[in-house]
N, C-alpha and C positions, 0 to 999 in steps of 0.2 A: 482448563479453559484459558487461564492466564498465560500459559506458555504459547498456546495457539495464537492468542490475540497479539502477544508480543512479537512472535515470528511473522504474523500477518502484517503488522505495522512496519517491521523492518523490510519485508518483501515489497510493500507498496512504496516506501520511501526510496528504496533502491530503484524501483521501476520509474518513479517520478524523476529522480536524479538523472537517469539515463536520457529521458526526454527533455528535461529542463535543467541542464547542468548549472545554470546561473542562479537557480533558486537556493536560498539558504536552508540549513537544516530545519529551522523553525517553520519556514514556509512549506517544506516537504511534509513535515509532521502534521501541520494543520490540514493540508490537502488530504493526506492519508486518513486522518480521522474523519473528515467529511465524507470521503469515499466509503469508509467502513460503515458510518451511520446510515448512509443511503443505500448501500449495496452489499451488506455483509454476506449473504449467501453466494453471490456471484464472486466476491473477493476470495472467500474461503475456497470455493471450487477451483478458481484459477491458481491459487497458492498450492493446493494439493496436487493439481495436475502439472505444476511447474510452468504454467503459461504466464507470459508477461502481462502486466496491466497497461493498457493504452489510455491516455487521457483523451 
């Protein structure tokens, strides 16, 4: 589970950076964690399917 969560966080951070390139790494991490807390099943599904996350 730890590997999946780590990969999912990286996936979300990269998706956020694509949409918001001026955000700092810390801002991207905080947003990624909020998204996971609110939408874990949706995030995991998009990660597995290779679909990008859109803010």
